[in-house]
C-alpha positions in Angstrom: 0.0 0.0 0.0 1.4 3.4 -1.0 1.9 5.8 1.9 1.1 9.5 1.2 2.2 10.8 4.6 5.4 12.7 4.6 8.2 10.8 6.4 9.1 13.3 9.1 8.0 10.9 11.8 8.9 7.3 12.5 6.0 6.2 14.7 5.8 2.9 16.5 3.9 0.2 14.6 0.4 0.9 16.0 -2.7 2.6 14.6 -4.9 4.1 17.4 -8.6 4.4 16.7 -10.1 5.0 20.2 -9.1 6.4 23.5 -10.6 6.8 27.0 -8.8 8.2 30.0 -5.3 6.7 30.1 -6.1 3.9 27.7 -6.3 3.7 23.9 -7.4 0.9 21.4 -5.8 0.1 18.1 -7.4 -0.9 14.8 -7.1 -4.6 15.8 -8.9 -4.1 19.1 -5.9 -4.3 21.3 -5.7 -1.9 24.3 -2.6 0.1 25.4 -1.8 2.2 28.4 -0.8 5.6 27.1 2.3 6.7 28.9 3.2 9.6 26.6 0.0 11.6 26.7 0.8 13.3 23.5 3.9 15.0 25.1 1.7 16.3 27.9 -1.1 17.6 25.7 -3.3 14.9 27.2 -2.7 15.7 30.9 -6.4 15.1 31.6 -6.6 11.9 29.5 -8.4 11.0 26.4 -11.9 12.4 25.9 -12.3 13.8 29.4 -16.0 14.2 29.8 -15.8 17.8 31.1 -13.6 18.9 28.1 -15.6 17.0 25.5 -18.8 18.5 27.0 -17.3 22.0 26.7 -16.3 21.4 23.1 -19.7 19.9 22.2 -21.6 22.8 23.8 -19.5 25.4 21.9 -19.9 23.5 18.6 -23.6 24.2 18.7 -22.9 27.9 18.7 -19.7 29.2 17.1 -16.3 27.9 16.1 -14.4 30.7 14.4 -14.7 34.4 13.7 -11.0 35.4 13.2 -9.7 38.2 15.4 -11.2 40.7 13.0 -14.2 40.4 15.2 -14.8 39.7 18.9 -16.3 36.5 20.3 -18.0 35.8 23.6 -15.4 33.2 24.8 -12.2 35.2 24.1 -12.2 37.8 27.0 -13.5 35.3 29.6 -10.7 32.8 28.6 -8.0 35.5 28.7 -9.3 36.8 32.1 -9.4 33.4 33.7 -6.0 32.3 32.4 -4.4 35.6 33.5 -5.8 35.1 37.0 -4.5 31.5 37.1 -1.0 32.9 36.1 -1.2 36.0 38.3 -0.5 38.3 35.3 -2.2 41.0 33.3 -2.5 39.9 29.7 -3.0 36.8 27.6 -2.2 36.5 23.9 -3.8 33.3 22.6 -2.2 31.4 19.7 -2.5 27.8 18.5 0.6 25.7 18.7 3.5 25.8 21.1 6.0 26.9 18.5 3.7 29.9 17.6 3.6 30.9 21.3 7.4 30.7 21.5 7.7 32.9 18.4 5.2 35.3 19.9 7.3 35.5 23.1 10.5 36.1 21.1 8.8 39.0 19.2 7.4 40.5 22.4 10.7 40.3 24.1 12.5 42.0 21.3 10.0 44.8 21.0 10.2 45.3 24.8 14.0 45.4 24.5 13.9 48.2 22.0 11.1 50.2 23.4 11.6 49.8 27.2 15.3 48.8 27.7 16.6 50.9 24.9 18.6 48.3 23.0 19.8 49.6 19.6 17.6 48.6 16.7 18.4 45.1 15.3 20.8 44.3 18.1 18.6 42.5 20.6 19.9 39.2 21.9 18.1 36.4 23.7 19.9 33.8 25.8 18.8 30.2 25.5 19.9 26.8 26.8 21.8 23.9 25.2 19.7 20.9 24.6 16.6 23.0 24.5 13.4 22.2 22.7 11.0 25.0 21.9 9.5 24.0 18.6 10.3 23.4 14.9 10.1 26.7 13.1 13.3 27.9 11.4 13.9 30.6 14.0 13.6 28.1 16.8 15.7 25.3 15.3 18.3 27.9 14.5 19.2 28.1 18.2 18.8 24.3 18.9 21.9 22.3 19.6 20.3 19.1 18.2 21.8 18.4 14.7 18.7 16.5 13.6 16.6 19.6 14.2 19.0 22.0 12.4 20.7 20.1 9.5 19.6 21.3 6.1 17.4 24.1 7.3 19.7 27.2 7.4 20.4 30.0 7.1 19.1 30.8 10.6 17.9 33.9 12.5 20.7 35.7 14.4 20.3 37.1 17.9 20.5 34.0 20.1 23.3 33.0 22.6 23.4 29.4 24.0 24.5 28.6 27.5 24.5 25.3 29.4 21.2 24.3 31.1 21.2 24.4 34.9 24.3 26.7 35.1 23.2 30.1 36.5 26.8 31.4 36.4 27.0 30.8 32.7 23.8 32.8 32.2 25.1 35.7 34.3 28.4 35.7 32.3 26.6 35.7 28.9 24.4 38.8 29.6 25.5 41.9 27.6 24.0 45.4 27.2 22.0 44.0 24.2 20.5 41.0 26.1 16.7 41.4 26.3 15.6 38.0 27.7 16.5 34.5 28.9 14.3 31.7 27.4 14.3 28.5 29.4 12.4 25.3 30.0 12.1 24.8 33.8 12.4 21.1 33.0 13.8 20.0 29.6 11.3 17.6 28.3 12.5 16.6 24.8 16.1 16.2 26.2 14.9 13.4 28.5 13.1 15.1 31.4 16.2 16.9 32.6 15.6 18.6 36.0 17.9 21.5 36.9 19.8 21.7 40.2 17.7 22.9 43.2 17.8 26.7 43.4 18.5 27.2 39.7 15.3 28.9 38.8 15.6 31.1 41.9 19.0 32.1 40.8 17.8 32.7 37.2 15.0 34.9 38.5 17.4 37.0 40.6 20.0 37.3 37.7 17.4 38.4 35.2 15.9 40.9 37.6 19.3 42.4 38.5 20.3 42.6 34.8 17.1 44.2 33.7 16.1 41.4 31.3 13.0 39.3 30.9 12.8 35.7 32.3 10.7 33.7 29.8 9.6 30.3 31.0 8.5 27.8 28.4 6.0 25.7 30.3 4.4 24.1 27.3 5.2 20.6 28.5 6.0 21.2 32.2 3.1 23.4 33.0 -0.6 22.8 33.8 -0.1 20.3 36.7 2.4 18.0 35.0 5.1 18.4 37.7 2.8 18.4 40.7 2.3 22.2 40.8 0.3 24.4 38.3 3.6 25.5 36.8 7.1 23.9 37.3 8.4 27.4 38.3 6.0 27.2 41.3 8.3 24.6 42.9 10.7 27.4 43.7 8.1 30.1 44.1 9.4 31.8 41.0 7.2 34.2 38.9 8.7 34.7 35.4 8.1 37.8 33.4 6.6 35.7 30.6 4.9 32.3 30.6 4.5 30.3 27.5 1.8 27.7 27.6 0.3 25.1 25.2 -0.4 21.4 24.8 -2.6 20.6 27.9 -4.2 24.0 27.5 -6.3 22.5 24.7 -7.3 19.5 26.7 -6.1 17.1 24.0 -9.1 18.3 21.8 -7.9 21.4 20.0 -4.6 23.2 19.6 -4.4 26.1 22.1 -1.4 28.0 23.2 -0.8 31.3 24.9 1.7 33.8 26.0 1.0 35.4 29.4 2.7 38.5 30.8 2.1 41.9 32.2 1.1 45.1 30.3 4.7 46.2 30.2 5.6 43.3 27.9 2.5 42.2 25.9 1.1 45.7 25.8 3.9 46.5 23.3 2.3 44.4 20.6 0.0 46.9 18.9 -2.8 46.3 16.3 -1.3 44.8 13.2 2.1 43.9 14.7 1.1 40.3 15.4 -1.8 38.0 14.8 -3.4 34.6 14.0 -6.5 33.7 12.2 -7.4 30.8 14.5 -5.7 32.2 17.7 -8.4 32.8 20.3 -11.1 31.1 18.3 -14.3 30.5 20.4 -14.0 26.7 20.3 -10.4 26.8 21.6 -11.3 29.3 24.2 -14.3 27.3 25.5 -12.1 24.2 25.9 -9.3 26.3 27.5 -11.7 27.9 30.0 -12.7 24.4 31.1 -9.1 23.4 31.5 -8.4 26.5 33.7 -11.5 25.6 35.8 -10.3 22.1 36.3 -6.9 23.4 37.4 -8.3 25.8 39.9 -9.4 22.9 42.2 -5.8 21.7 42.7 -7.0 18.1 42.2 -4.7 17.4 39.2 -1.7 19.0 40.8 -2.1 16.8 43.9 -2.6 13.7 41.8 0.6 14.4 39.8 2.6 15.0 43.0 1.3 11.9 44.7 1.5 9.5 41.8 4.8 11.1 40.8 6.3 10.0 44.1 5.0 6.5 43.6 6.5 6.4 40.1 9.8 7.7 41.3 10.0 5.1 44.1 9.2 2.3 41.6 11.7 3.6 39.0 14.4 3.8 41.7 13.9 0.1 42.3 14.4 -0.6 38.6 17.6 1.4 38.7 18.8 -0.5 41.8 18.2 -3.8 39.9 20.7 -2.7 37.3 18.8 -2.6 34.0 18.6 1.2 34.0 21.5 3.6 34.8 19.4 6.4 36.3 15.9 7.8 36.5 14.7 11.3 37.0 11.1 12.3 37.9 9.4 15.6 38.4 5.8 15.0 39.3 4.2 12.5 36.9 7.0 12.9 34.4 10.1 10.8 34.2 13.2 10.1 32.1 14.8 6.7 32.4 18.4 6.3 31.2 19.3 2.8 29.9 22.1 1.0 31.6 23.5 -0.7 28.6 24.8 1.8 25.9 24.3 -0.9 23.3 20.5 -0.9 23.9 18.6 1.7 21.9 15.7 3.3 23.7 13.6 2.8 20.6 13.9 -0.9 21.1 12.7 -0.7 24.6 9.7 1.3 23.4 9.0 -1.4 20.8 9.1 -4.0 23.6 6.8 -1.9 25.7 4.4 -1.7 22.8 4.3 -5.5 22.7 3.4 -5.4 26.4 0.6 -3.0 26.0 2.3 0.3 27.0 2.9 3.3 24.8 6.1 5.3 25.6 8.6 7.4 23.6 12.4 7.4 23.4 14.2 10.7 24.0 17.4 10.7 21.9 19.1 7.3 21.8 19.3 6.0 25.4 16.4 7.5 27.4 12.8 6.4 27.7 10.4 9.1 28.9 7.2 8.5 30.7 4.4 11.1 30.9 1.1 9.3 31.5 -2.2 11.2 31.8 -2.7 12.7 35.3 -5.9 10.6 35.5 -4.0 7.3 35.5 -4.8 5.0 38.4 -2.2 3.7 40.8 -2.7 0.1 39.5 -2.1 1.2 35.9 0.9 3.2 36.9 2.4 0.2 38.6 1.6 -1.9 35.5 3.5 0.6 33.3 6.6 0.5 35.5 6.6 -3.3 35.8 6.4 -3.6 32.0 9.2 -1.1 31.6 11.3 -3.2 34.0 10.6 -6.3 32.0 11.3 -4.6 28.7 14.6 -3.3 29.9 15.6 -6.8 31.2 14.7 -8.4 27.9 16.5 -5.8 25.8 19.6 -6.1 28.0 19.7 -9.9 27.8 19.3 -9.9 24.1 22.2 -7.5 23.6 24.4 -9.6 25.9 23.6 -12.7 23.9 24.3 -11.0 20.6 
């Protein structure tokens, strides 16, 4: 059979046709426990009834107007999200990459108009091993060759420093620096958690230097790490929050940049926009996501189940088939113990055992199950990972 899908992905050999909560079903009727949750876009699981209900109700009224006109869901969504974040303004977009691009534009304009950086000289500091999206601007400051190769020339104005090194950040700041863009936890890199106190140091350095701290919480935010935002673990309030993925409830693409008037107020009519950004269907779903987060239920579940997962993964590491495991809330990266075992192979073995997971680079398996997962299902996932690791390791030893 001829395939007409462009080959920019290499998915596992499964075709999913149905989903409910933490479980999905393929086209042959086999069920799998979803431990990727669409890179945290499905924090609330597949087809959560509250989110599906909000979408269905809005479908009966209005789906799109463009921003040439107002709609009755836009301002309530922006107000409720701004209150959740403790900031003034929300600029809704669609995808995470769009939101990152929006934050870059806002930071540069702020730098020129507020900080007084000479025109065309603004610099933004970023971290090595970052992942902020796939646009040409964003991959231009990636350190991953697979993201960059063959896509240049790239946009100038970015300086790369090591992740987790506050001293390197401080030393990289110049009179033309306008912002520091950082993932509080690096997801695509393998759920890399920075040293304790790093975000606090970053906040202080940015404030002292008069530059913006921009936190990309597209994957780490909205309860994934056990707090509403990963920055909350150190009581840090960035100048700019970038949100996405789970903000759309796994139903529609929704992203947003959230900041105070001083930053987002610099984007005047005509200077930025999106036909679908802030559409009423997306806003209705996003409003329900915000309402669900207000209760603290999902943050508590992620923290509690995350501790359980971390303890179980620590036992796997102690057994010797994994070299290390990092967990932050219900989000983990497991580094394989045998360098000859590719993480992709472990994910294939997990697929055979009814668990969906994804490799991060060559030797890390990441786990990000929906926050609605049960304790029993979480234990099942870790036990199957332990078995898959053992099988892969034995096979490599025999070979």
